[in-house]
N, C-alpha and C positions, 0 to 999 in steps of 0.2 A: 166078577168085578171086585167083590169084597176081598177075595183071595189075592187079587193083584195089588190092591191097596195095602193089604197086610204085608205082602212080600216087600213092597217098596219101603214100608216103615221099618221092617226088620233090616233091610239093607242099609238104610240111613243110620239106624242105631248101631249096627255093626261098624259102619264107617266112623261114627263118632268114637266108639270104643277103641277102634284101631288107632285113631288119631291120638286119643288120650294115652293109650298104652305105649305108643311109639314116640311120645313127645321127647323123651330123652335122646333116642337115636336121631330123631329129626333135628333136635337142638345141636347134637354133636356134629351132624353133617352141616347144619347151617352155620355153626361156629367156624368151620373151615371156609365156608363161603364168605363169612364176615371178615375173617383174617385176610382172605384173598382180596376182597373188595377194599379193605383198609390198606393193603399193600399197594393196590392200584391207585387209590386216592393219594396215598403218601408219595408214591412215585410221581404222580401228576403234579402235586404241590411242590415236590423237590425240583422237578424240571422247570416249573413256572418261576420258582425262586431263583434257580440258577440263571434263567434267562434274564430276570430282572437285575440280578447282581452283575451279570455280564455286560448289561447296557450301561451300568454306572461306572464312574472312575474307581479304580482299585485303591483301597486304603488298608494298610496293614493294621492289625489289631494288636496293640501293645499290651503287655502285662504291666499293671500299675498297682503298687501297694500304697497304703495311706502315707507312710513315711516318705516314700519317693514323691508322691504328689505334693506334700508340704515342702519338700526340698526344692522341687521345680518351681512352685509358686513363689517361694521366698526369693529365689534367684531371678525370676523373670518379672515379678510384679513391679510396675513403674513407681508406685507409691513408696515401696520399700527401698528402691534404688535412690529415690530423691532424698529420703530420710538418711540413708547411709552417707550421701554426699554432704548433707547438713552436719552430720556428726563429724565428718572429716574436717569441714571448715571450722567448726567450733573447737576441735582439737588443735588445729593450726593456730588459732587465736589465743589459746590458753598458754601464754608465755609471759615471763616477767618483762620482756621488752615491750609487749603490747600493753601491759599494765602501767608502764612508765618508769620502772626502776632504773633502767640503763640510761646512760647519758645520751644527749642529742649532740651529734657532731655534724657541723656544716662547713663545707668548703665553698668560699665565695670568691669569685674572680670577675673582674670587669676591665674593659679597655675603653679609654676616653680620648677624644680628639677635639682640638680647638684651633681655630684660625682667627687672629685678631689683628686689626690695623690700629696701632697705638700712636697717639700724640699726647703723651702723658704730661700732667701738671707736676707729677712727682719726678724730681730730678734723678731719682735712683731707678726709675722704671726704664725698661728697654723700649725705645721708640721704634716705629716702623712696623713691618709685618712680623707677627709672632705666631708660629705654628707649634702647638704643644700636643704631644700624645704620651699617654702613660698606661701601664698595666698594673692593676691593683690586685692583690691577693690577700685572703683572710681565712684562717682556720679557727672556728669557734666551737668550743666544747662547753655544754651547759649541763650542770648537775642540779637535780632537785634535792636539796638537803632535808627539807621538811615541808610537808603540805597537809598536816593533820592526818597522817596515815592513809591518805587517799590511794596511794599506790598499793598498799596491802589490801585495802577494800576492793580495789579494781581487780586485783589478782583473784581474790575470792569470788568475785562476780563472774569472771571468765571461767573459773572452774565450775561454778553453778550452771552457767549457760551450756557448758559441755555436757554436764549431767542431765540437764533438761533436754538437750538434743537427743541424747541416748534414750531418755524416757519417752520422748515423742516417737522415736524410731521403734521402741518396744511396743508402744500402743498401736502403731500402724501394723507392725508384725503380728500382734495378737489378733487384730481384726482380720488380717489376711489369713492367718492360720485357721481361725474360726470359720471363715467363709469357705476355705478349701475343704476342711473336714466335713462341714455340713453339705457342701456340694458333692463331695465324694460319696457320702452315705445317702445323699438324695438319689444319685445314680443307682447305688445298690438297692435302695428302697423300690425305685421304679422297676428295676429288673426283677426283684422278687415278686412285685405285683404282676408283672408280665407272666412269670412262671405260673402263678396262681390262676390267672385268666386262661392261660394255655391249657392247664390241667382241667379247668372247668369246661373249656371248649371240647377237649377230647372226651370228657364224660358225656357231654351232650351229643357228640358225634356218635359215640358208641350206642347210646340209647336210641338215637335217630335211626341208625342202621338196624338195630334190633326190632324197632317198631315196623320198619319197612319189611323185614323178614316175616314178622307176624302177619302183616297184611297180605303178603304173598301166600301165606298158609291159610288165610281166611279167618284168623282170630283177632284181627284189628281192622279198624275202619279208616277211611281217608282223613277224618277229623283228627284221629290220633297221630297220623303221619304228619299232617300239616302243623299240628301243635309242636311236635318234636323238631320239625324242620325250622319252625320259627325260633324255637329256643336255641338251636344250633347256630342259626344265622345271627341271632342277637349276641351270643357269646363270641362268635367270630368277629363281629364288628367291635366288640370290646377289646379283643386282642389287637386289632389294627389300630384303634385309638391309643391303646397303652404303648404300642410300639413307637408311635410318634412322640409320646411323652418321654420315653426312654431316650430317644434321639435328642430331644430338646434339653433334657437334663445333662446329657453328655456334652452337648455344645456349651451349655452354661459352665460346666466344669472346665472346658478348654479355654473359655474366656478368663476364668479365674487363674488358670495356669499360664495364660498368655501363650498358648500352643495353637497349632493348626486347628481350626474350628471343625474340620471334618474327621479328626482322629477319633478312633474308637478304642476302647480298653477292655481288657479282661481283668476285673478287680480281684485282687488276692485277699483283701480283708472283707470278710463276710459281715452282713448286717446282724450283729449279735450284741446283746446287752449284758454287761458284766454287773452283777448285783454287788455293789459296794456300799458299805454303811459309813456315814459321816456323822461327826458330832458338830453341832452348831457352834459351840464356844471355840472349838479348835479352828473351824473355818473362819470365824470372826477374827480371832487373833492373827491368823495368817493373812487375812484380807487387810488388816490395819498395817501390817508390816510389808506386804508384798504387792498390794493392788497397784497397778501401773498408774491409773488416774490419780489416786491418792498420793502416790510418791511424787508425781509431777506437780501436784498442788503444793506439797510440802516444799519442793524446790522453788516454786514460784513465790511462796511466802518468804523464803530465805532471801530471794532476790530483792523483794521489796524491803526487807529489813536492812539489807546492804545499801539500798537506795537511801534509806533514812540516815544511815551512818555516813554516807557520802555527802549528803546535804549538810550534816553537822560538821563534817571536815572542812567544808567551804567557809565556815565561820572562823577557822584558824588561819594564822598568817602563813605565808609561803616564803621560804628562804631559798634563793637560787645562787649558784656559784657558776660564774662564767670564766673560762680559761681560754686563751688563744694567742695567736700571733698574727701580725700584719706585715706586709711588705709591698714595695712598689718599684717598678722600673720606669724612669722618666726620661723624656727626650724633648728638647725645645730647639726650634729653628728660628734665629733672629740675628740682629746685628750685634756682634760681640767683637772686642779687640782680641786679636790672636795672641796667644801666649808666647809664641815665637814667630819671628819673621814679620811680615806684613809691610805695608807702605807707611814711611815716615812723612808726616805732614807738619809744615811750619805754621805756627799760629798766625793769624792775620793781624793781631794786635799784640803789643808787648805784654808780657805777663808780670812785668815789674820794672823797677829802675834801680840803678846802682846808687847807693847813698841818696836815694830819693831825688836823683838828678834827672830831670826830663831829657837831658841831652845824652844820657847814657841808658838807653832802653835795653831790656833783657828779652830776648826772643825765645818762645817756648816751642818745643817739638813733641809730637805725640804720634802714636800708631793709629792709623785710620781704622775705623770699625768696618767689619765685613760680615756678610751673612754666613753664619756658621751654625753647626748643629752641636748642641751640648747634651751630654747624657749624664744620668745620675741614678741613684737608688736610695731606698730607705727601708728599714725593717725595725721591728720591735715586738714586744709581747705585753700581755695584760692579764690580770687576775682580779675579778670584781665580785663582790657580794652584793646581792640586792634583796630587799625585803618588801613584800607586797601584802598589805593588810587593808581590807575594806572596812572603813569606819562607818559608812552609811551609804545605802543605795536604795532608799525608799522602803526598806523592810523586806526586800525581795528574798534575801537569804533566809530570814526567819520564817517567812511564809512558805518557802520551799521545804523547810524542815517540818513545819506543821502539816503541810499537804502530804509529805512522804509518810508521816506517822499515821495519818488518816487512811492512806492506801494500805499500809501495813495492817491496820485493824480490820479493814474490809477483807483483806486476804485471809486473816485468821477466821473471820466469820464464814467466809466462803469455804474454808477447809472444814470447819465444823459442820456446815450444811452438807458438804459432799460426803463427809464421813457418815452422817445420819442417813443420807439417801442411799449410800452403798450398803449400809447395814440393813435398811429396809428391803433393798433389792436382793441381798443375800438371803434374808429370811424367807422372802417370797419364793425365790428360786429353790431354796432348801426344801420348803414344803411341797413345791411343785415336783421336785425330783423324787421325794418319798412317795407322793401320790402316783406319779407315772411308773415308779418301780413296782407298786402294787398292781397298777393297770397292766403292766407287762405280764405279771404272773397270772392275773385273771384272764387276759387274752389267750395265753398259752393253754390254760385249762379249758377255756371255752373252745379253742380250736380242736383240742384232743377229743372233746365230747362231740363236736360237730363232725369230725372225721369218722368216729365210731357210729354216729347216728346216720351219716350218709351211707356207710357200708351196710348197716342193717336195713335202711330204707330201700336200698337198691335190691337186696335179696327179697324183701317183702314185695317189691314191685314186680320182680320176675316171677314170684309165686302167685301173683294176682291178688295179694292182700293189701296193696297200696295203690292208689290212683296215681296217674302221671302228674296231676296237678300237685298233689301232696309231695311227691318225690322232687318236683321242681322247687317247691318251697324249702325242702330240706337241703337241696343243692345250693340254693341262694344263701341259706344260712351258713353253709360251709364256706362259700366264697366270701361272704361278709366277715366271717370270723377270721379267715386267713388274712384278708386285707387289714383287718383291725389289728391283728397281732403284729404285723410288720410296721404299721403306723405307730403302734404303741412303743415298739422298740426304737424307732427313729426319734420319737418325742422324748423317750428316756435318755437317749444319747445326747440330744440337744440340751436337755436340762443339765446333764452331767458336764457338758462342755461349758455351759454358762457358769456353773459352780467353779470349775477350774479357772476360767477367765477372771471371775471376780476375786479369786484368791491369788491371782498373779502367777499361776503355775502353768499357763497354757503353752508357753514357748518351751519350757523345760520338758513338759510331757510330750510335746510334739517332737522334740529332739530325740527322745527315747524311742 
């Protein structure tokens, strides 16, 4: 009995030595099994993905660069189109004719008709029915000779309104470009995050397959398998959630570009951070001269200054010159004596006496009146000078000047306030950019260390010198470092875009 037990012990020890000595050969064979199983799993996932894609509407995936995205957005954006129309309208209004320099020419015509039955007390009036109609015409030309230089001020105001419209359009374009650039890199960021999570999932899948193999060889327990399975499923769920985030980011980009919301893109501009050094004083100088908000405020201040000048011009007299001509065609239907022919009528009573002798009366003869139509015309010209000067209107003109000067002072204070606020924003953004630039470098170094640590930890785990829990911690550190790196790059890009926008160079840089 003792010998049998001893034999069994020797057989078990030999079996253990055999397993230890042949671990490499077993691992080599198992590796082929792992590869085979991985190929089967990949094939199954590929078939499932193909079935899912086949059930959805087909959408082509376009190649999209950042410059092309900005070009599409500026072309399709509704706000940009509206501002372009406003600029066009302001440009059409910026003429000397709109300002009032050119003369005003009016052509006036009228046609009048009257029908009157007359029994006049005036012996020279035409009795009976009188029907009169006439056509009147007048051409009037008015020149403004002097109005306190209001025309010149108005022309300057129209030019400033055109400049302000262009400034407003530039402001909308800047906001649009910034939104498109950030939306583009947001898609790139989410895609990079997806790749990190996919890589993390593949690492968990490899370890899960490895632990299952160890369990089949008797060197692992069900607890280890379930733990690795849980890690693999958790990482798979993270990939699925991130895939939805990528789709939503792409849809948001399509909204900014005013494109089909279901379009997908292959981005050609990678999420990379260019380490550029800036000097604050140089940025400040450029901001004062090129910032869109500040330039628009300067134009608004000039508009209010012109409003003050225009109010002062109303205190001056206005001299007008009117030139023109008038004419009419007249027609009257009434009882008139015909100039030729007609009926001769003997007067009922004598019109006189010969030598004042009543016995020698003188009889008169006349042409009887008939209803006739008489026509005529008239024409002439005129040249008039007029002077208008307001002596008193309750002090309204002087109060208008005072109010305009107050508004001009308010605009100057607003400009100073805006300049100070922009300087504060520029300094804060400048400090934030320098901070994020350092954070990008730190995140890159941290990721490199995490990658090396993960590789070493994986080797130690396979050699049995590291537990699965510790390896999972190292893996999570790598995932966090990779995600942190891309987030730091995106934040650095966002700060750089803010700097460029504050200094008024966003549109120029986007065009390049």
